[in-house]
C-alpha positions in Angstrom: -13.8 99.1 108.1 -12.4 95.9 106.6 -10.4 94.1 109.4 -8.2 92.5 106.9 -7.9 95.2 104.2 -5.0 97.7 103.7 -7.0 100.5 105.4 -6.7 98.6 108.7 -2.9 99.1 108.7 -2.5 102.5 107.0 -3.8 106.0 107.2 -5.3 106.2 103.7 -8.1 108.6 103.5 -11.6 107.1 103.4 -13.5 110.2 102.2 -14.1 108.8 98.8 -16.1 105.8 100.2 -19.8 105.8 100.7 -20.8 106.7 104.3 -21.9 103.8 106.4 -25.5 103.6 107.5 -27.6 101.4 109.9 -25.8 98.6 111.7 -22.6 99.2 110.0 -22.6 102.8 111.1 -23.4 101.8 114.7 -20.6 99.1 114.9 -18.1 101.6 113.3 -18.8 104.1 116.0 -18.9 101.3 118.5 -15.3 100.3 117.4 -13.8 103.7 117.0 -14.6 105.0 120.5 -14.6 101.9 122.6 -11.9 103.1 125.0 -13.7 106.4 125.7 -17.0 104.6 126.2 -15.4 102.2 128.6 -14.0 105.1 130.6 -17.1 107.0 130.7 -19.3 104.0 131.4 -17.2 103.5 134.7 -17.8 107.2 135.6 -21.5 107.1 134.9 -21.8 103.6 136.8 -20.2 105.3 139.9 -22.6 108.1 139.5 -25.5 105.8 139.6 -24.2 103.7 142.6 -25.6 105.8 145.3 -29.1 105.5 143.8 -28.8 101.7 143.0 -27.6 100.9 146.6 -30.0 103.1 148.4 -33.1 102.1 146.4 -32.0 98.5 146.8 -31.7 98.9 150.6 -35.2 100.5 150.6 -36.7 97.5 148.8 -34.9 95.0 150.9 -36.2 96.7 154.1 -39.5 97.3 152.4 -39.2 101.1 153.4 -40.9 103.2 150.8 -39.7 106.5 152.1 -36.1 105.2 152.2 -36.3 104.3 148.5 -37.8 107.7 147.6 -35.0 109.5 149.4 -32.3 107.7 147.7 -34.2 107.8 144.3 -34.3 111.6 144.8 -30.7 112.3 145.8 -29.2 109.5 143.7 -31.2 110.6 140.5 -29.8 114.1 141.1 -26.2 112.8 141.2 -26.5 110.7 138.3 -28.5 112.7 135.6 -25.8 115.1 134.7 -23.3 112.4 133.9 -25.9 110.3 132.0 -27.0 113.4 130.0 -23.4 114.3 129.2 -22.8 110.8 128.2 -25.8 110.8 125.8 -24.6 114.1 124.2 -21.2 112.6 123.7 -22.9 109.6 121.9 -24.5 112.1 119.5 -21.0 113.7 118.9 -19.5 110.3 118.0 -21.6 110.4 114.8 -19.8 113.6 113.6 -17.2 112.8 111.1 -14.7 115.3 112.6 -15.4 114.5 116.2 -12.2 115.0 118.3 -11.8 116.7 121.7 -14.3 114.4 123.4 -13.0 115.2 126.9 -13.4 118.9 126.4 -16.8 118.5 125.0 -17.9 116.2 127.8 -16.8 118.8 130.4 -18.4 121.6 128.4 -21.7 119.7 128.3 -21.6 119.0 132.1 -21.1 122.7 132.8 -24.0 123.6 130.5 -26.7 121.3 131.8 -25.7 120.1 135.2 -28.2 122.5 137.1 -31.2 121.5 135.1 -30.0 117.9 134.9 -29.9 117.7 138.8 -33.5 118.9 139.0 -34.9 116.5 136.3 -32.6 113.7 137.6 -34.2 114.0 141.1 -37.7 113.8 139.5 -36.6 110.7 137.4 -34.9 109.0 140.3 -38.2 109.7 142.5 -40.3 108.3 139.8 -38.1 105.2 139.2 -37.8 104.3 142.9 -41.6 104.6 143.3 -42.1 102.4 140.2 -39.6 99.8 141.5 -41.4 99.8 145.0 -44.9 99.5 143.2 -43.5 96.7 141.0 -42.2 94.7 144.0 -45.7 95.2 145.6 -47.6 93.8 142.5 -45.2 90.9 142.4 -45.9 90.0 145.9 -49.6 90.3 145.2 -49.1 88.0 142.1 -47.3 85.4 144.3 -50.1 85.5 146.9 -52.5 84.7 144.1 -54.6 87.9 144.6 -54.0 89.0 141.0 -53.5 86.9 137.8 -49.9 87.0 136.5 -50.7 88.3 133.0 -52.5 91.3 134.4 -49.6 92.0 136.7 -47.0 91.8 134.0 -49.1 94.0 131.5 -49.3 96.7 134.2 -45.6 96.5 135.0 -44.4 96.6 131.4 -46.8 99.5 130.5 -45.5 101.5 133.6 -41.9 101.0 132.9 -42.3 101.5 129.2 -43.9 104.8 129.8 -41.0 105.7 132.1 -38.5 104.8 129.3 -40.4 106.7 126.7 -40.3 109.9 129.1 -36.5 109.3 129.6 -35.6 109.0 125.9 -37.9 111.8 124.9 -36.8 114.3 127.5 -33.2 113.2 127.8 -32.2 114.2 124.2 -33.5 117.8 124.5 -32.0 118.2 127.9 -28.6 117.3 126.4 -28.8 120.1 123.8 -31.0 122.7 125.3 -30.1 125.1 128.1 -33.8 126.3 128.2 -36.4 126.1 130.8 -38.1 122.8 131.3 -41.1 123.9 129.5 -39.1 124.4 126.2 -37.5 120.9 126.7 -40.9 119.5 127.1 -42.2 121.2 124.0 -39.2 119.8 122.1 -40.0 116.3 123.4 -43.5 116.5 122.4 -42.5 117.8 118.9 -40.1 114.8 118.7 -42.8 112.4 119.7 -45.3 113.9 117.2 -43.0 114.0 114.3 -41.3 110.7 114.7 -43.3 108.5 117.1 -41.8 105.3 115.5 -38.2 106.2 116.3 -38.9 107.3 120.0 -41.2 104.3 120.7 -38.5 101.8 119.4 -35.8 103.6 121.3 -38.0 103.3 124.5 -38.8 99.7 123.9 -35.0 98.7 123.4 -34.0 100.9 126.4 -36.7 98.9 128.6 -35.6 95.5 127.3 -31.8 96.4 127.8 -32.1 97.4 131.4 -34.7 94.7 132.2 -32.0 92.2 131.0 -29.3 93.7 133.4 -31.8 93.6 136.3 -32.9 89.9 135.6 -29.2 88.9 135.8 -28.5 90.7 139.2 -26.1 90.1 140.9 -24.0 88.5 138.1 -24.5 91.4 136.0 -22.9 93.9 138.3 -19.3 93.7 137.3 -20.4 93.8 133.5 -22.6 96.8 134.2 -19.7 98.7 135.3 -18.3 98.5 131.8 -21.2 98.0 129.5 -24.6 99.2 131.1 -24.9 102.5 129.4 -22.9 103.2 126.2 -24.4 100.5 123.8 -27.8 101.8 124.5 -26.8 105.4 124.3 -25.2 104.9 121.1 -28.3 103.3 119.7 -30.4 106.1 121.1 -28.1 108.7 119.5 -28.3 106.9 116.1 -32.1 106.6 116.1 -32.7 110.2 117.1 -30.0 111.9 115.2 -32.3 112.6 112.1 -34.8 114.2 114.5 -32.2 116.7 115.8 -31.0 117.4 112.2 -34.6 118.4 111.4 -34.7 120.7 114.4 -31.2 122.2 113.6 -30.1 121.0 117.0 -27.3 118.8 115.7 -25.1 120.2 112.8 -22.7 117.5 111.5 -19.4 118.8 110.3 -18.0 117.7 107.0 -14.7 115.9 107.2 -11.8 117.7 105.5 -10.8 116.2 102.2 -7.7 116.9 99.9 -7.0 120.5 99.1 -8.0 120.1 95.5 -10.0 117.5 93.7 -7.1 116.7 91.5 -4.6 116.1 94.1 -3.1 112.8 94.1 -1.7 111.0 97.2 1.7 109.4 96.9 1.7 105.5 97.1 2.5 104.2 100.5 5.5 102.0 101.0 4.8 98.4 102.3 4.8 98.1 105.9 6.8 95.5 107.9 5.0 93.2 110.3 6.2 95.0 113.3 5.1 98.4 112.0 1.6 97.0 111.2 1.4 95.4 114.7 2.4 98.8 116.4 -0.3 100.5 114.3 -2.8 97.9 115.2 -2.1 98.2 118.9 -2.1 102.0 118.8 -5.4 102.1 117.0 -7.2 99.3 118.7 -5.8 98.9 122.1 -9.2 99.7 123.7 -10.7 96.8 121.9 -7.9 94.5 123.1 -8.3 95.7 126.8 -12.1 95.4 126.4 -11.8 91.7 125.2 -9.4 90.8 128.0 -11.8 92.4 130.5 -14.9 90.6 129.1 -13.1 87.3 128.9 -11.9 87.7 132.5 -15.3 88.6 133.8 -17.0 86.1 131.7 -14.8 83.3 132.8 -15.5 84.3 136.4 -19.2 84.3 135.8 -19.0 81.1 134.0 -17.1 79.5 136.8 -19.6 80.8 139.3 -22.5 79.5 137.4 -20.9 76.1 136.7 -19.9 75.6 140.4 -23.2 76.7 141.7 -25.0 73.9 143.6 -28.5 74.1 145.1 -28.4 73.5 148.9 -30.3 70.6 150.5 -30.5 72.9 153.7 -29.6 76.5 154.4 -29.0 77.2 158.0 -28.2 80.6 159.6 -26.2 81.4 162.6 -26.7 85.0 164.0 -24.2 85.9 166.7 -21.7 88.6 167.6 -18.7 86.6 166.4 -18.3 84.4 163.3 -18.1 80.7 163.6 -14.5 79.4 164.0 -13.4 77.7 160.8 -13.0 74.2 162.3 -16.5 74.4 163.9 -18.1 75.5 160.6 -16.4 72.9 158.6 -17.3 70.2 161.1 -21.0 71.3 161.2 -21.2 71.2 157.4 -19.9 67.7 157.1 -22.1 66.3 160.0 -25.2 68.1 158.7 -24.7 66.8 155.3 -24.5 63.3 156.6 -27.6 63.9 158.6 -29.7 65.5 156.0 -28.5 63.7 152.9 -29.7 64.5 149.4 -33.1 66.0 149.9 -33.3 67.7 146.5 -32.4 64.7 144.5 -29.5 66.3 142.6 -27.1 63.4 143.5 -25.1 65.2 146.1 -25.5 66.3 149.7 -24.8 69.9 150.3 -25.5 72.1 153.4 -25.0 75.9 153.3 -24.2 77.8 156.5 -24.9 81.4 156.5 -22.9 83.1 159.1 -24.2 86.6 160.2 -22.3 88.8 162.7 -25.0 90.9 164.3 -25.3 92.6 167.6 -28.7 93.5 169.0 -27.9 95.3 172.2 -26.1 98.3 170.7 -22.7 97.1 171.8 -21.3 96.6 168.3 -17.7 97.9 167.9 -17.3 97.5 164.2 -20.1 99.5 162.5 -19.2 98.3 158.9 -19.4 94.6 160.0 -22.6 95.3 161.9 -24.3 97.0 158.8 -23.1 94.1 156.5 -24.4 91.5 158.9 -27.7 93.3 159.3 -28.1 93.7 155.5 -27.4 90.0 154.8 -29.8 88.9 157.7 -32.6 91.0 156.5 -32.1 89.8 152.8 -32.1 86.2 154.1 -35.4 86.7 156.2 -37.1 88.6 153.4 -36.2 86.0 150.5 -36.7 82.9 152.9 -33.2 81.7 152.2 -32.4 79.9 155.4 -34.8 77.1 156.8 -33.4 77.4 160.6 -32.1 80.2 162.4 -29.6 79.6 165.3 -29.4 82.8 167.4 -27.2 83.9 170.1 -29.3 86.8 171.4 -32.9 85.4 171.1 -34.6 88.4 172.8 -32.9 91.0 170.6 -33.7 88.9 167.5 -37.2 88.5 168.4 -37.8 92.2 169.0 -37.0 92.8 165.4 -38.0 89.7 163.5 -40.5 87.7 165.5 -43.1 87.8 162.7 -40.6 86.0 160.3 -39.8 82.8 162.3 -41.9 80.3 163.9 -41.7 81.1 167.7 -43.9 78.3 168.7 -41.1 75.8 168.1 -38.4 77.8 169.7 -35.8 75.7 171.7 -32.2 76.0 172.8 -29.6 74.2 170.8 -28.8 71.8 173.7 -32.5 70.7 174.0 -32.6 69.5 170.3 -31.2 65.9 170.3 -30.4 65.9 166.5 -28.3 69.2 166.9 -26.7 68.4 170.2 -25.5 65.1 168.7 -23.6 66.6 165.7 -20.0 66.6 165.5 -19.3 70.3 165.8 -15.3 70.3 166.0 -13.1 72.2 168.3 -11.4 75.7 168.4 -9.1 77.7 170.7 -9.2 81.2 171.9 -6.4 83.8 171.4 -6.1 84.4 175.2 -6.0 80.7 176.0 -4.6 79.0 173.0 -3.6 75.8 174.7 -7.1 74.9 175.7 -9.5 73.3 173.1 -13.0 74.2 173.2 -15.8 72.2 171.6 -18.3 73.6 169.1 -21.2 72.1 171.1 -20.0 74.1 174.1 -20.2 77.2 172.0 -23.6 76.6 170.6 -25.4 75.0 173.6 -27.2 78.1 174.7 -28.1 79.5 171.3 -31.9 79.6 170.5 -33.2 77.6 167.5 -36.0 79.1 165.3 -37.6 77.4 162.3 -38.4 79.8 159.6 -42.1 80.4 158.8 -42.0 78.2 155.6 -39.6 75.6 157.0 -40.2 72.3 155.1 -41.7 69.4 157.2 -38.8 67.1 156.2 -36.3 69.6 157.6 -38.3 69.9 160.8 -38.4 66.2 161.1 -34.7 65.6 160.5 -33.4 68.5 162.6 -36.1 69.2 165.1 -37.7 65.8 165.3 -41.1 67.3 164.6 
């Protein structure tokens, strides 16, 4: 489709033009069905969300069974929508494709039972592979296995998973037969066209490895673009295979009633008419461009404004730090610590986690969020120092992740007790100013296991 030709602005038939192939065909389908793809991508993303969140929690908490449980249930929820989306991608390559929403619902109704079962198996395998992958990466970081061996093992494992996904996904979209028949179709595909399937699996693996490597920046983009570009490519690569198996019968587009029929010349269109046609035909592209620009500018701003902290310090307590206290602590700690990483600026990051360890939490959502952030912080060694209100409750869960040999109270650490910590007021006694030092005096101070010596020397005078 020529963006600047007459066909962009009028409805002249294109049946007399040679059919597009290769990349030109891909981008034509990409363009023509952009709005539908964006909509179905959001639906598919929502279907995958339970599995993504659940398996991530299992990895964060290092709980293998939790990962398997959410992989099993989440895969069962997501698979019908993914398979229906894949079948729609095949339908997009039909010249007379029209009632997409009806076809999508029809596909869901036909395959959802088998897709649920196979999706549960896929989700189970994927969660297990992710957990095993995390284990191998930890082993590699500990120096127990060489990095090349670990990466070869992980790439082979996930490539085989991708190959099984693209080989079995297509028969499932078109077959309402037992799993054994779908497996036979997949093996036939693999035997007759190994190159196409292997290439599909490789691109599939690279595509999702990219999204995973960009996490969490990739999350808002994944909601719109995680699935359909790859599904379109899979459909284009595997369409000839289905043609040979008579599983996919493209329909010829309707032409003029007779070969000799002549079309009347079109009258010139005004600018407003052309603009109206342009917006009616390509509004999904306009919306997509605006969304991409908004998300891209937001991500770019986040990346450009990101600054590596010279010190990350965590406060773990039942109520968040008052704003004045937090601001004062950041300023005074930056003056004390200085530019440790040599980037030309002093920056201290305060991580404030609202967590109650004695079971008296009144806001379950806030408690869950605080616990998740704290566990992530501890597992990824984000903070160097942990300032804790309930030391006993904290140690009961995380004693092995901090240096208990150097535990002291805030008031007993001269460098901390001398900080300017600001003032704050309570709602019930707003006329009285309390100091941040009063608030923190009884808190316990725990260095992280890998707390750097210069941090210990500056803050703990060790």
